[in-house]
CHARMM-style PDB file with segment names, atoms N, HN, CA, C and O in Angstrom:
ATOM      1  N   UNK     1      37.794  99.490  91.047  1.00  0.00      PROA
ATOM      2  CA  UNK     1      38.022 100.406  92.137  1.00  0.00      PROA
ATOM      3  C   UNK     1      38.175 101.811  91.563  1.00  0.00      PROA
ATOM      4  O   UNK     1      38.930 102.017  90.613  1.00  0.00      PROA
ATOM      5  N   UNK     2      37.475 102.757  92.127  1.00  0.00      PROA
ATOM      6  HN  UNK     2      36.862 102.589  92.899  1.00  0.00      PROA
ATOM      7  CA  UNK     2      37.542 104.140  91.683  1.00  0.00      PROA
ATOM      8  C   UNK     2      38.205 104.963  92.780  1.00  0.00      PROA
ATOM      9  O   UNK     2      37.772 104.928  93.932  1.00  0.00      PROA
ATOM     10  N   UNK     3      39.232 105.688  92.433  1.00  0.00      PROA
ATOM     11  HN  UNK     3      39.583 105.716  91.497  1.00  0.00      PROA
ATOM     12  CA  UNK     3      39.974 106.459  93.412  1.00  0.00      PROA
ATOM     13  C   UNK     3      40.201 107.866  92.902  1.00  0.00      PROA
ATOM     14  O   UNK     3      40.314 108.078  91.695  1.00  0.00      PROA
ATOM     15  N   UNK     4      40.267 108.812  93.788  1.00  0.00      PROA
ATOM     16  HN  UNK     4      40.175 108.640  94.769  1.00  0.00      PROA
ATOM     17  CA  UNK     4      40.575 110.182  93.410  1.00  0.00      PROA
ATOM     18  C   UNK     4      42.052 110.487  93.635  1.00  0.00      PROA
ATOM     19  O   UNK     4      42.462 111.648  93.644  1.00  0.00      PROA
ATOM     20  N   UNK     5      42.838 109.446  93.815  1.00  0.00      PROA
ATOM     21  HN  UNK     5      42.505 108.503  93.807  1.00  0.00      PROA
ATOM     22  CA  UNK     5      44.275 109.594  93.983  1.00  0.00      PROA
ATOM     23  C   UNK     5      44.883 110.126  92.686  1.00  0.00      PROA
ATOM     24  O   UNK     5      44.513 109.668  91.605  1.00  0.00      PROA
ATOM     25  N   UNK     6      45.814 111.089  92.775  1.00  0.00      PROA
ATOM     26  HN  UNK     6      46.115 111.461  93.653  1.00  0.00      PROA
ATOM     27  CA  UNK     6      46.460 111.582  91.548  1.00  0.00      PROA
ATOM     28  C   UNK     6      47.151 110.441  90.793  1.00  0.00      PROA
ATOM     29  O   UNK     6      47.720 109.535  91.401  1.00  0.00      PROA
ATOM     30  N   UNK     7      47.092 110.503  89.479  1.00  0.00      PROA
ATOM     31  HN  UNK     7      46.630 111.240  88.985  1.00  0.00      PROA
ATOM     32  CA  UNK     7      47.664 109.461  88.643  1.00  0.00      PROA
ATOM     33  C   UNK     7      49.134 109.219  88.955  1.00  0.00      PROA
ATOM     34  O   UNK     7      49.575 108.071  89.011  1.00  0.00      PROA
ATOM     35  N   UNK     8      49.889 110.280  89.158  1.00  0.00      PROA
ATOM     36  HN  UNK     8      49.531 111.212  89.113  1.00  0.00      PROA
ATOM     37  CA  UNK     8      51.330 110.125  89.418  1.00  0.00      PROA
ATOM     38  C   UNK     8      51.588 109.288  90.670  1.00  0.00      PROA
ATOM     39  O   UNK     8      52.490 108.451  90.668  1.00  0.00      PROA
ATOM     40  N   UNK     9      50.824 109.493  91.727  1.00  0.00      PROA
ATOM     41  HN  UNK     9      50.091 110.173  91.728  1.00  0.00      PROA
ATOM     42  CA  UNK     9      51.009 108.717  92.960  1.00  0.00      PROA
ATOM     43  C   UNK     9      50.626 107.255  92.738  1.00  0.00      PROA
ATOM     44  O   UNK     9      51.294 106.350  93.238  1.00  0.00      PROA
ATOM     45  N   UNK    10      49.560 107.034  91.994  1.00  0.00      PROA
ATOM     46  HN  UNK    10      49.018 107.769  91.588  1.00  0.00      PROA
ATOM     47  CA  UNK    10      49.137 105.669  91.692  1.00  0.00      PROA
ATOM     48  C   UNK    10      50.220 104.939  90.893  1.00  0.00      PROA
ATOM     49  O   UNK    10      50.539 103.785  91.181  1.00  0.00      PROA
ATOM     50  N   UNK    11      50.779 105.616  89.892  1.00  0.00      PROA
ATOM     51  HN  UNK    11      50.520 106.553  89.658  1.00  0.00      PROA
ATOM     52  CA  UNK    11      51.823 104.988  89.076  1.00  0.00      PROA
ATOM     53  C   UNK    11      53.059 104.660  89.896  1.00  0.00      PROA
ATOM     54  O   UNK    11      53.688 103.625  89.674  1.00  0.00      PROA
ATOM     55  N   UNK    12      53.422 105.529  90.849  1.00  0.00      PROA
ATOM     56  HN  UNK    12      52.911 106.369  91.029  1.00  0.00      PROA
ATOM     57  CA  UNK    12      54.590 105.254  91.700  1.00  0.00      PROA
ATOM     58  C   UNK    12      54.422 103.931  92.441  1.00  0.00      PROA
ATOM     59  O   UNK    12      55.396 103.205  92.641  1.00  0.00      PROA
ATOM     60  N   UNK    13      53.210 103.618  92.846  1.00  0.00      PROA
ATOM     61  HN  UNK    13      52.419 104.208  92.683  1.00  0.00      PROA
ATOM     62  CA  UNK    13      52.961 102.392  93.603  1.00  0.00      PROA
ATOM     63  C   UNK    13      52.764 101.158  92.728  1.00  0.00      PROA
ATOM     64  O   UNK    13      53.004 100.040  93.184  1.00  0.00      PROA
ATOM     65  N   UNK    14      52.336 101.339  91.488  1.00  0.00      PROA
ATOM     66  HN  UNK    14      52.141 102.247  91.118  1.00  0.00      PROA
ATOM     67  CA  UNK    14      51.942 100.189  90.678  1.00  0.00      PROA
ATOM     68  C   UNK    14      52.757  99.969  89.411  1.00  0.00      PROA
ATOM     69  O   UNK    14      52.608  98.938  88.756  1.00  0.00      PROA
ATOM     70  N   UNK    15      53.596 100.896  89.065  1.00  0.00      PROA
ATOM     71  HN  UNK    15      53.717 101.734  89.598  1.00  0.00      PROA
ATOM     72  CA  UNK    15      54.354 100.777  87.828  1.00  0.00      PROA
ATOM     73  C   UNK    15      55.445  99.717  87.959  1.00  0.00      PROA
ATOM     74  O   UNK    15      56.165  99.678  88.956  1.00  0.00      PROA
ATOM     75  N   UNK    16      55.560  98.871  86.961  1.00  0.00      PROA
ATOM     76  HN  UNK    16      54.975  98.902  86.150  1.00  0.00      PROA
ATOM     77  CA  UNK    16      56.593  97.845  86.920  1.00  0.00      PROA
ATOM     78  C   UNK    16      57.402  98.067  85.650  1.00  0.00      PROA
ATOM     79  O   UNK    16      56.860  98.060  84.545  1.00  0.00      PROA
ATOM     80  N   UNK    17      58.694  98.263  85.819  1.00  0.00      PROA
ATOM     81  HN  UNK    17      59.135  98.269  86.716  1.00  0.00      PROA
ATOM     82  CA  UNK    17      59.554  98.455  84.656  1.00  0.00      PROA
ATOM     83  C   UNK    17      59.812  97.118  83.984  1.00  0.00      PROA
ATOM     84  O   UNK    17      59.937  96.088  84.646  1.00  0.00      PROA
ATOM     85  N   UNK    18      59.889  97.148  82.678  1.00  0.00      PROA
ATOM     86  HN  UNK    18      59.787  97.985  82.140  1.00  0.00      PROA
ATOM     87  CA  UNK    18      60.151  95.936  81.910  1.00  0.00      PROA
ATOM     88  C   UNK    18      61.078  96.278  80.753  1.00  0.00      PROA
ATOM     89  O   UNK    18      61.061  97.400  80.248  1.00  0.00      PROA
ATOM     90  N   UNK    19      61.871  95.326  80.342  1.00  0.00      PROA
ATOM     91  HN  UNK    19      61.884  94.414  80.753  1.00  0.00      PROA
ATOM     92  CA  UNK    19      62.745  95.535  79.204  1.00  0.00      PROA
ATOM     93  C   UNK    19      61.915  95.468  77.932  1.00  0.00      PROA
ATOM     94  O   UNK    19      61.149  94.528  77.720  1.00  0.00      PROA
ATOM     95  N   UNK    20      62.079  96.468  77.099  1.00  0.00      PROA
ATOM     96  HN  UNK    20      62.701  97.231  77.270  1.00  0.00      PROA
ATOM     97  CA  UNK    20      61.428  96.467  75.793  1.00  0.00      PROA
ATOM     98  C   UNK    20      62.491  96.766  74.745  1.00  0.00      PROA
ATOM     99  O   UNK    20      63.509  97.391  75.043  1.00  0.00      PROA
ATOM    100  N   UNK    21      62.259  96.331  73.552  1.00  0.00      PROA
ATOM    101  HN  UNK    21      61.432  95.824  73.309  1.00  0.00      PROA
ATOM    102  CA  UNK    21      63.228  96.541  72.473  1.00  0.00      PROA
ATOM    103  C   UNK    21      63.248  98.019  72.064  1.00  0.00      PROA
ATOM    104  O   UNK    21      62.194  98.644  71.948  1.00  0.00      PROA
ATOM    105  N   UNK    22      64.433  98.572  71.848  1.00  0.00      PROA
ATOM    106  HN  UNK    22      65.290  98.065  71.942  1.00  0.00      PROA
ATOM    107  CA  UNK    22      64.503  99.947  71.352  1.00  0.00      PROA
ATOM    108  C   UNK    22      64.192  99.984  69.859  1.00  0.00      PROA
ATOM    109  O   UNK    22      64.301  98.971  69.168  1.00  0.00      PROA
ATOM    110  N   UNK    23      63.806 101.157  69.369  1.00  0.00      PROA
ATOM    111  HN  UNK    23      63.718 101.980  69.930  1.00  0.00      PROA
ATOM    112  CA  UNK    23      63.541 101.308  67.940  1.00  0.00      PROA
ATOM    113  C   UNK    23      63.952 102.710  67.496  1.00  0.00      PROA
ATOM    114  O   UNK    23      63.986 103.648  68.293  1.00  0.00      PROA
ATOM    115  N   UNK    24      64.259 102.826  66.225  1.00  0.00      PROA
ATOM    116  HN  UNK    24      64.232 102.064  65.578  1.00  0.00      PROA
ATOM    117  CA  UNK    24      64.555 104.104  65.587  1.00  0.00      PROA
ATOM    118  C   UNK    24      64.374 103.910  64.089  1.00  0.00      PROA
ATOM    119  O   UNK    24      63.878 102.870  63.655  1.00  0.00      PROA
ATOM    120  N   UNK    25      64.768 104.890  63.302  1.00  0.00      PROA
ATOM    121  HN  UNK    25      65.171 105.735  63.654  1.00  0.00      PROA
ATOM    122  CA  UNK    25      64.541 104.779  61.856  1.00  0.00      PROA
ATOM    123  C   UNK    25      65.348 103.648  61.218  1.00  0.00      PROA
ATOM    124  O   UNK    25      64.958 103.128  60.173  1.00  0.00      PROA
ATOM    125  N   UNK    26      66.460 103.264  61.831  1.00  0.00      PROA
ATOM    126  HN  UNK    26      66.777 103.686  62.681  1.00  0.00      PROA
ATOM    127  CA  UNK    26      67.275 102.166  61.298  1.00  0.00      PROA
ATOM    128  C   UNK    26      66.902 100.810  61.890  1.00  0.00      PROA
ATOM    129  O   UNK    26      67.226  99.772  61.314  1.00  0.00      PROA
ATOM    130  N   UNK    27      66.224 100.812  63.036  1.00  0.00      PROA
ATOM    131  HN  UNK    27      65.960 101.655  63.504  1.00  0.00      PROA
ATOM    132  CA  UNK    27      65.864  99.582  63.729  1.00  0.00      PROA
ATOM    133  C   UNK    27      64.370  99.608  64.052  1.00  0.00      PROA
ATOM    134  O   UNK    27      63.993  99.959  65.170  1.00  0.00      PROA
ATOM    135  N   UNK    28      63.522  99.246  63.103  1.00  0.00      PROA
ATOM    136  HN  UNK    28      63.828  98.960  62.195  1.00  0.00      PROA
ATOM    137  CA  UNK    28      62.080  99.276  63.359  1.00  0.00      PROA
ATOM    138  C   UNK    28      61.649  98.133  64.281  1.00  0.00      PROA
ATOM    139  O   UNK    28      62.386  97.169  64.493  1.00  0.00      PROA
ATOM    140  N   UNK    29      60.459  98.266  64.814  1.00  0.00      PROA
ATOM    141  HN  UNK    29      59.860  99.048  64.642  1.00  0.00      PROA
ATOM    142  CA  UNK    29      59.875  97.203  65.640  1.00  0.00      PROA
ATOM    143  C   UNK    29      59.393  96.077  64.740  1.00  0.00      PROA
ATOM    144  O   UNK    29      59.277  96.243  63.526  1.00  0.00      PROA
ATOM    145  N   UNK    30      59.116  94.938  65.344  1.00  0.00      PROA
ATOM    146  HN  UNK    30      59.210  94.804  66.330  1.00  0.00      PROA
ATOM    147  CA  UNK    30      58.521  93.854  64.574  1.00  0.00      PROA
ATOM    148  C   UNK    30      57.150  94.308  64.093  1.00  0.00      PROA
ATOM    149  O   UNK    30      56.606  95.283  64.613  1.00  0.00      PROA
ATOM    150  N   UNK    31      56.592  93.629  63.126  1.00  0.00      PROA
ATOM    151  HN  UNK    31      57.033  92.837  62.704  1.00  0.00      PROA
ATOM    152  CA  UNK    31      55.393  94.067  62.441  1.00  0.00      PROA
ATOM    153  C   UNK    31      54.164  94.303  63.299  1.00  0.00      PROA
ATOM    154  O   UNK    31      53.325  95.131  62.944  1.00  0.00      PROA
ATOM    155  N   UNK    32      54.034  93.606  64.412  1.00  0.00      PROA
ATOM    156  HN  UNK    32      54.716  92.934  64.700  1.00  0.00      PROA
ATOM    157  CA  UNK    32      52.836  93.764  65.233  1.00  0.00      PROA
ATOM    158  C   UNK    32      53.049  94.683  66.436  1.00  0.00      PROA
ATOM    159  O   UNK    32      52.222  94.706  67.348  1.00  0.00      PROA
ATOM    160  N   UNK    33      54.144  95.435  66.448  1.00  0.00      PROA
ATOM    161  HN  UNK    33      54.816  95.416  65.707  1.00  0.00      PROA
ATOM    162  CA  UNK    33      54.423  96.389  67.522  1.00  0.00      PROA
ATOM    163  C   UNK    33      54.560  97.789  66.936  1.00  0.00      PROA
ATOM    164  O   UNK    33      54.765  97.947  65.732  1.00  0.00      PROA
ATOM    165  N   UNK    34      54.446  98.800  67.789  1.00  0.00      PROA
ATOM    166  HN  UNK    34      54.280  98.671  68.766  1.00  0.00      PROA
ATOM    167  CA  UNK    34      54.590 100.191  67.366  1.00  0.00      PROA
ATOM    168  C   UNK    34      55.777 100.814  68.090  1.00  0.00      PROA
ATOM    169  O   UNK    34      56.080 100.452  69.227  1.00  0.00      PROA
ATOM    170  N   UNK    35      56.442 101.747  67.429  1.00  0.00      PROA
ATOM    171  HN  UNK    35      56.196 102.041  66.505  1.00  0.00      PROA
ATOM    172  CA  UNK    35      57.565 102.460  68.040  1.00  0.00      PROA
ATOM    173  C   UNK    35      56.997 103.714  68.713  1.00  0.00      PROA
ATOM    174  O   UNK    35      56.412 104.566  68.045  1.00  0.00      PROA
ATOM    175  N   UNK    36      57.168 103.824  70.024  1.00  0.00      PROA
ATOM    176  HN  UNK    36      57.644 103.131  70.567  1.00  0.00      PROA
ATOM    177  CA  UNK    36      56.624 104.945  70.784  1.00  0.00      PROA
ATOM    178  C   UNK    36      57.757 105.744  71.421  1.00  0.00      PROA
ATOM    179  O   UNK    36      58.769 105.182  71.838  1.00  0.00      PROA
ATOM    180  N   UNK    37      57.577 107.048  71.490  1.00  0.00      PROA
ATOM    181  HN  UNK    37      56.754 107.505  71.151  1.00  0.00      PROA
ATOM    182  CA  UNK    37      58.566 107.916  72.135  1.00  0.00      PROA
ATOM    183  C   UNK    37      58.635 107.590  73.623  1.00  0.00      PROA
ATOM    184  O   UNK    37      57.637 107.213  74.236  1.00  0.00      PROA
ATOM    185  N   UNK    38      59.833 107.743  74.195  1.00  0.00      PROA
ATOM    186  HN  UNK    38      60.644 108.050  73.697  1.00  0.00      PROA
ATOM    187  CA  UNK    38      60.047 107.467  75.607  1.00  0.00      PROA
ATOM    188  C   UNK    38      60.735 108.675  76.230  1.00  0.00      PROA
ATOM    189  O   UNK    38      61.793 109.104  75.768  1.00  0.00      PROA
ATOM    190  N   UNK    39      60.138 109.214  77.268  1.00  0.00      PROA
ATOM    191  HN  UNK    39      59.279 108.866  77.644  1.00  0.00      PROA
ATOM    192  CA  UNK    39      60.729 110.366  77.956  1.00  0.00      PROA
ATOM    193  C   UNK    39      62.117 110.021  78.468  1.00  0.00      PROA
ATOM    194  O   UNK    39      62.314 108.969  79.076  1.00  0.00      PROA
ATOM    195  N   UNK    40      63.073 110.899  78.225  1.00  0.00      PROA
ATOM    196  HN  UNK    40      62.912 111.753  77.731  1.00  0.00      PROA
ATOM    197  CA  UNK    40      64.426 110.695  78.711  1.00  0.00      PROA
ATOM    198  C   UNK    40      65.312 109.882  77.793  1.00  0.00      PROA
ATOM    199  O   UNK    40      66.502 109.728  78.068  1.00  0.00      PROA
ATOM    200  N   UNK    41      64.766 109.359  76.713  1.00  0.00      PROA
ATOM    201  HN  UNK    41      63.799 109.484  76.489  1.00  0.00      PROA
ATOM    202  CA  UNK    41      65.595 108.572  75.791  1.00  0.00      PROA
ATOM    203  C   UNK    41      66.276 109.521  74.797  1.00  0.00      PROA
ATOM    204  O   UNK    41      65.836 110.658  74.627  1.00  0.00      PROA
ATOM    205  N   UNK    42      67.333 109.065  74.150  1.00  0.00      PROA
ATOM    206  HN  UNK    42      67.690 108.141  74.288  1.00  0.00      PROA
ATOM    207  CA  UNK    42      68.000 109.909  73.144  1.00  0.00      PROA
ATOM    208  C   UNK    42      67.025 110.323  72.038  1.00  0.00      PROA
ATOM    209  O   UNK    42      66.033 109.640  71.784  1.00  0.00      PROA
ATOM    210  N   UNK    43      67.317 111.429  71.398  1.00  0.00      PROA
ATOM    211  HN  UNK    43      68.124 111.983  71.604  1.00  0.00      PROA
ATOM    212  CA  UNK    43      66.460 111.943  70.327  1.00  0.00      PROA
ATOM    213  C   UNK    43      66.274 110.880  69.239  1.00  0.00      PROA
ATOM    214  O   UNK    43      67.233 110.215  68.849  1.00  0.00      PROA
ATOM    215  N   UNK    44      65.062 110.725  68.759  1.00  0.00      PROA
ATOM    216  HN  UNK    44      64.283 111.265  69.076  1.00  0.00      PROA
ATOM    217  CA  UNK    44      64.695 109.799  67.690  1.00  0.00      PROA
ATOM    218  C   UNK    44      64.829 108.324  68.066  1.00  0.00      PROA
ATOM    219  O   UNK    44      64.876 107.469  67.181  1.00  0.00      PROA
ATOM    220  N   UNK    45      64.891 108.013  69.349  1.00  0.00      PROA
ATOM    221  HN  UNK    45      64.853 108.707  70.068  1.00  0.00      PROA
ATOM    222  CA  UNK    45      64.930 106.623  69.814  1.00  0.00      PROA
ATOM    223  C   UNK    45      63.678 106.374  70.638  1.00  0.00      PROA
ATOM    224  O   UNK    45      63.322 107.181  71.497  1.00  0.00      PROA
ATOM    225  N   UNK    46      63.018 105.268  70.379  1.00  0.00      PROA
ATOM    226  HN  UNK    46      63.308 104.613  69.681  1.00  0.00      PROA
ATOM    227  CA  UNK    46      61.804 104.936  71.107  1.00  0.00      PROA
ATOM    228  C   UNK    46      61.847 103.523  71.636  1.00  0.00      PROA
ATOM    229  O   UNK    46      62.910 102.908  71.725  1.00  0.00      PROA
ATOM    230  N   UNK    47      60.681 103.013  71.985  1.00  0.00      PROA
ATOM    231  HN  UNK    47      59.818 103.512  71.912  1.00  0.00      PROA
ATOM    232  CA  UNK    47      60.562 101.659  72.512  1.00  0.00      PROA
ATOM    233  C   UNK    47      59.436 100.945  71.773  1.00  0.00      PROA
ATOM    234  O   UNK    47      58.404 101.544  71.471  1.00  0.00      PROA
ATOM    235  N   UNK    48      59.640  99.674  71.488  1.00  0.00      PROA
ATOM    236  HN  UNK    48      60.479  99.188  71.734  1.00  0.00      PROA
ATOM    237  CA  UNK    48      58.626  98.862  70.815  1.00  0.00      PROA
ATOM    238  C   UNK    48      57.585  98.417  71.835  1.00  0.00      PROA
ATOM    239  O   UNK    48      57.909  97.763  72.827  1.00  0.00      PROA
ATOM    240  N   UNK    49      56.333  98.778  71.579  1.00  0.00      PROA
ATOM    241  HN  UNK    49      56.069  99.309  70.774  1.00  0.00      PROA
ATOM    242  CA  UNK    49      55.251  98.395  72.485  1.00  0.00      PROA
ATOM    243  C   UNK    49      54.102  97.812  71.672  1.00  0.00      PROA
ATOM    244  O   UNK    49      53.945  98.127  70.493  1.00  0.00      PROA
ATOM    245  N   UNK    50      53.299  96.960  72.307  1.00  0.00      PROA
ATOM    246  HN  UNK    50      53.426  96.704  73.265  1.00  0.00      PROA
ATOM    247  CA  UNK    50      52.119  96.441  71.615  1.00  0.00      PROA
ATOM    248  C   UNK    50      51.174  97.599  71.304  1.00  0.00      PROA
ATOM    249  O   UNK    50      50.990  98.471  72.153  1.00  0.00      PROA
ATOM    250  N   UNK    51      50.574  97.638  70.129  1.00  0.00      PROA
ATOM    251  HN  UNK    51      50.723  96.930  69.438  1.00  0.00      PROA
ATOM    252  CA  UNK    51      49.722  98.775  69.765  1.00  0.00      PROA
ATOM    253  C   UNK    51      48.499  98.940  70.647  1.00  0.00      PROA
ATOM    254  O   UNK    51      47.963 100.044  70.733  1.00  0.00      PROA
ATOM    255  N   UNK    52      48.037  97.887  71.306  1.00  0.00      PROA
ATOM    256  HN  UNK    52      48.472  96.990  71.236  1.00  0.00      PROA
ATOM    257  CA  UNK    52      46.860  98.048  72.166  1.00  0.00      PROA
ATOM    258  C   UNK    52      47.163  98.896  73.384  1.00  0.00      PROA
ATOM    259  O   UNK    52      46.230  99.371  74.031  1.00  0.00      PROA
ATOM    260  N   UNK    53      48.451  99.113  73.735  1.00  0.00      PROA
ATOM    261  HN  UNK    53      49.209  98.727  73.209  1.00  0.00      PROA
ATOM    262  CA  UNK    53      48.796 100.030  74.827  1.00  0.00      PROA
ATOM    263  C   UNK    53      48.479 101.470  74.442  1.00  0.00      PROA
ATOM    264  O   UNK    53      48.158 102.283  75.309  1.00  0.00      PROA
ATOM    265  N   UNK    54      48.564 101.794  73.164  1.00  0.00      PROA
ATOM    266  HN  UNK    54      48.825 101.134  72.460  1.00  0.00      PROA
ATOM    267  CA  UNK    54      48.346 103.165  72.722  1.00  0.00      PROA
ATOM    268  C   UNK    54      46.914 103.624  72.955  1.00  0.00      PROA
ATOM    269  O   UNK    54      46.691 104.810  73.201  1.00  0.00      PROA
ATOM    270  N   UNK    55      45.954 102.741  72.886  1.00  0.00      PROA
ATOM    271  HN  UNK    55      46.135 101.778  72.686  1.00  0.00      PROA
ATOM    272  CA  UNK    55      44.565 103.125  73.097  1.00  0.00      PROA
ATOM    273  C   UNK    55      44.321 103.594  74.528  1.00  0.00      PROA
ATOM    274  O   UNK    55      43.390 104.361  74.773  1.00  0.00      PROA
ATOM    275  N   UNK    56      45.142 103.145  75.473  1.00  0.00      PROA
ATOM    276  HN  UNK    56      45.898 102.522  75.274  1.00  0.00      PROA
ATOM    277  CA  UNK    56      44.969 103.531  76.864  1.00  0.00      PROA
ATOM    278  C   UNK    56      45.665 104.854  77.182  1.00  0.00      PROA
ATOM    279  O   UNK    56      45.426 105.430  78.243  1.00  0.00      PROA
ATOM    280  N   UNK    57      46.507 105.339  76.299  1.00  0.00      PROA
ATOM    281  HN  UNK    57      46.701 104.871  75.436  1.00  0.00      PROA
ATOM    282  CA  UNK    57      47.204 106.603  76.528  1.00  0.00      PROA
ATOM    283  C   UNK    57      46.275 107.746  76.152  1.00  0.00      PROA
ATOM    284  O   UNK    57      45.677 107.746  75.076  1.00  0.00      PROA
ATOM    285  N   UNK    58      46.161 108.707  77.036  1.00  0.00      PROA
ATOM    286  HN  UNK    58      46.647 108.708  77.910  1.00  0.00      PROA
ATOM    287  CA  UNK    58      45.317 109.880  76.775  1.00  0.00      PROA
ATOM    288  C   UNK    58      46.218 111.073  76.557  1.00  0.00      PROA
ATOM    289  O   UNK    58      47.130 111.314  77.347  1.00  0.00      PROA
ATOM    290  N   UNK    59      45.981 111.809  75.517  1.00  0.00      PROA
ATOM    291  HN  UNK    59      45.240 111.612  74.875  1.00  0.00      PROA
ATOM    292  CA  UNK    59      46.790 112.995  75.245  1.00  0.00      PROA
ATOM    293  C   UNK    59      46.291 114.204  76.029  1.00  0.00      PROA
ATOM    294  O   UNK    59      46.998 115.207  76.124  1.00  0.00      PROA
ATOM    295  N   UNK    60      45.087 114.126  76.591  1.00  0.00      PROA
ATOM    296  HN  UNK    60      44.513 113.311  76.514  1.00  0.00      PROA
ATOM    297  CA  UNK    60      44.526 115.254  77.333  1.00  0.00      PROA
ATOM    298  C   UNK    60      44.612 115.056  78.841  1.00  0.00      PROA
ATOM    299  O   UNK    60      43.962 115.779  79.596  1.00  0.00      PROA
ATOM    300  N   UNK    61      45.405 114.088  79.290  1.00  0.00      PROA
ATOM    301  HN  UNK    61      45.933 113.501  78.677  1.00  0.00      PROA
ATOM    302  CA  UNK    61      45.569 113.858  80.736  1.00  0.00      PROA
ATOM    303  C   UNK    61      44.542 112.885  81.266  1.00  0.00      PROA
ATOM    304  O   UNK    61      43.595 112.526  80.566  1.00  0.00      PROA
ATOM    305  N   UNK    62      44.730 112.457  82.510  1.00  0.00      PROA
ATOM    306  HN  UNK    62      45.499 112.749  83.078  1.00  0.00      PROA
ATOM    307  CA  UNK    62      43.794 111.509  83.118  1.00  0.00      PROA
ATOM    308  C   UNK    62      42.418 112.148  83.327  1.00  0.00      PROA
ATOM    309  O   UNK    62      42.289 113.370  83.398  1.00  0.00      PROA
ATOM    310  N   UNK    63      41.412 111.308  83.423  1.00  0.00      PROA
ATOM    311  HN  UNK    63      41.517 110.315  83.366  1.00  0.00      PROA
ATOM    312  CA  UNK    63      40.042 111.769  83.540  1.00  0.00      PROA
ATOM    313  C   UNK    63      39.851 112.721  84.721  1.00  0.00      PROA
ATOM    314  O   UNK    63      39.151 113.725  84.594  1.00  0.00      PROA
ATOM    315  N   UNK    64      40.456 112.424  85.851  1.00  0.00      PROA
ATOM    316  HN  UNK    64      41.025 111.608  85.954  1.00  0.00      PROA
ATOM    317  CA  UNK    64      40.346 113.274  87.041  1.00  0.00      PROA
ATOM    318  C   UNK    64      41.604 114.108  87.225  1.00  0.00      PROA
ATOM    319  O   UNK    64      42.119 114.239  88.336  1.00  0.00      PROA
ATOM    320  N   UNK    65      42.088 114.665  86.138  1.00  0.00      PROA
ATOM    321  HN  UNK    65      41.670 114.558  85.236  1.00  0.00      PROA
ATOM    322  CA  UNK    65      43.328 115.446  86.203  1.00  0.00      PROA
ATOM    323  C   UNK    65      43.160 116.648  87.113  1.00  0.00      PROA
ATOM    324  O   UNK    65      42.078 117.224  87.234  1.00  0.00      PROA
ATOM    325  N   UNK    66      44.251 117.003  87.740  1.00  0.00      PROA
ATOM    326  HN  UNK    66      45.129 116.535  87.642  1.00  0.00      PROA
ATOM    327  CA  UNK    66      44.245 118.132  88.645  1.00  0.00      PROA
ATOM    328  C   UNK    66      43.526 119.253  88.004  1.00  0.00      PROA
ATOM    329  OT1 UNK    66      43.397 120.324  88.597  1.00  0.00      PROA
TER     330      UNK     66
END
């Protein structure tokens, strides 16, 4: 499905929060996960996520960005 709906509105409707393990320099993730920064978390604290999630993150914004 292709939509011109802004990404933020789409995420509000489809985002599901899940518990993930925290990570920092003293508490690394397990070997097959990556430590990623999380908005709103304390400085130098992240969340352990599967590395294949990183390929879907775009640093230049969504394809149909405002």
